[in-house]
C-alpha positions, 0 to 999 in steps of 0.5 A, spaced: 745 356 377 738 356 380 733 350 379 727 352 376 721 352 381 717 347 376 722 342 376 723 342 384 715 340 384 715 335 378 713 328 380 714 322 376 707 322 374 707 329 371 713 327 367 709 321 364 703 325 363 707 330 359 710 324 355 703 322 353 702 329 351 708 329 347 706 322 344 700 324 342 703 330 338 708 325 335 702 320 333 698 326 329 704 328 325 707 321 324 714 323 328 718 320 333 718 323 340 726 324 340 724 328 334 721 333 338 726 334 343 732 334 337 734 340 334 731 339 328 727 344 324 724 340 318 717 340 317 713 337 321 717 337 327 716 345 329 708 344 328 709 338 332 713 341 338 708 347 338 702 342 339 706 339 344 708 345 347 701 348 347 698 342 350 703 342 356 701 349 358 694 347 357 694 342 362 700 344 367 702 350 370 709 351 367 713 357 365 716 358 359 723 357 361 721 350 364 717 348 358 723 350 354 727 346 358 723 340 357 722 340 349 730 342 348 728 349 346 729 356 348 724 361 351 723 365 344 721 358 341 715 357 346 713 365 345 713 363 337 709 357 339 704 361 343 703 366 337 702 360 332 696 358 337 693 365 337 693 365 329 691 358 329 684 360 325 689 362 319 692 356 319 687 350 319 691 344 318 695 346 325 688 347 328 686 341 326 692 337 328 692 341 335 685 338 336 687 331 334 692 331 339 688 334 344 683 328 343 688 323 344 691 326 350 684 326 353 681 320 351 688 316 351 686 313 344 689 314 337 683 312 334 679 317 338 680 323 333 679 318 327 672 317 330 671 324 331 673 326 324 668 320 321 662 324 325 664 330 322 664 328 315 657 325 316 655 331 319 657 335 313 654 330 309 647 331 312 648 338 312 649 338 304 643 333 304 638 338 308 641 343 303 639 339 297 632 337 300 631 345 302 632 347 295 628 341 292 622 343 297 623 351 294 622 348 287 616 344 288 613 350 292 614 355 286 611 350 282 605 349 286 604 356 286 605 357 279 600 351 278 595 355 282 595 361 278 593 357 272 586 358 270 582 352 268 577 354 263 
């Protein structure tokens, strides 16, 4: 059997980084790393595995066969994960969890995505406040315009 070229060039440091990606995905989905490499297909394991797969491909030059071997899957599963990534706009929870896992990988902190989500909620609250204030401003301007048209005799 021919050895995959990715595994010929893999270093212990690369394996550690791949394990960090798997750990990040697991922390988002609240499962164990062993679940990702298991043959189980119960929710949320497929989404967690897809997230890990997508991030591993993002950070490493790895082909489908090597990635499938790392995750104990077949090549067609990797293809399905790529399709899931391409359709992430239609699967909002998956897209958000992918972003959370990527934040964890890039910052090295599980709390990073919580902080980011907190900032997003505050930004959303500010946008609502601005919209309310704009509406009130328009109402006041309308009242001023109506009052300016009133004649005092």
